[in-house]
N, C-alpha and C positions, 0 to 999 in steps of 0.2 A: 504492502499502498507505499504510494508515496503524497506528502505532502502539497499541497498547492506549494509555501513560500518557499519551497527548495528549489521546483519548477522556476518564481517566481525572480528568486536569487541566482539561478542559471541565467535566465533572460536577461533577467538587467548588469552580470558582472559581463554578461560578451558584448552587448548593447551596448556602448559606454554614457548612452543617452536616455537609455530608453526606460521607460515609466513603464512594467508590466504589472497587470489588473489577475491575479489567479481563480477560477470556480471552483472547484469537484463539481461537474456534470450531474454525477448519479448518486451521490455518496458510495459509489462504491473502491474510490482513492486510485484509480483507473483512465477513465475521463475527463479532460479535462476544461473549461471553458477560458483561453486568455486574450486581452481585448492588450495590445503594447504600442505602445506613443514614443515613436522615437525621431529627432530631425534623423540621423540614422537611414531615413528606409525615401528621403525626396532622391527623385529619379530612378525611382527603383521600381524593379515591374512588381504585380502581387506575386508572381511566383520566386523572387529573387528573397522581400521580406521577408516569405516563408521559411527558407533556406537557410534565412540568416537565427530567424530564431530556433528553426528545429535545430539546429549546426549546436547546442552545447547542451541538448538533448536522446542523442543517437543513443547513450548507454543502458539511458531507460525505455529511450522504445525497444533494442534488437533484444531487451530481456523479457519485452515485455511487461516490466512496470507500471510503464506509460503506455496506453493504449490507444487511447487518441486524446488528438487536444483540438481544438477547434478555434482553428485565429480567427482576430482583425484588426487588422494592423494599422494606424492611421499614423500622418507626420505631424507632429502638433498644428499645424492649422489646418489641416483635413478635420483632427478633433474637434477644435476650436471650429468649425463647419457644425461638424454632425451635435456636438451635442452644447451648442448655446444659441 
């Protein structure tokens, strides 16, 4: 069972300016949803953004500890437009 704070910490450590919000989507500790806001996403495609987020989680994905991660990725400007 993976703790959402572990996932958040890894994402934020790997993407220097990232602000990650991670929740356990099912309560089972293996399916999560994350919203990641980072200036580092500017100019990157959705696929590139997802690769950036998944990179520090590869070991958890490989073992099956992390089975699914639903992602929303935004730059700060994009998030300001969505949230505000």
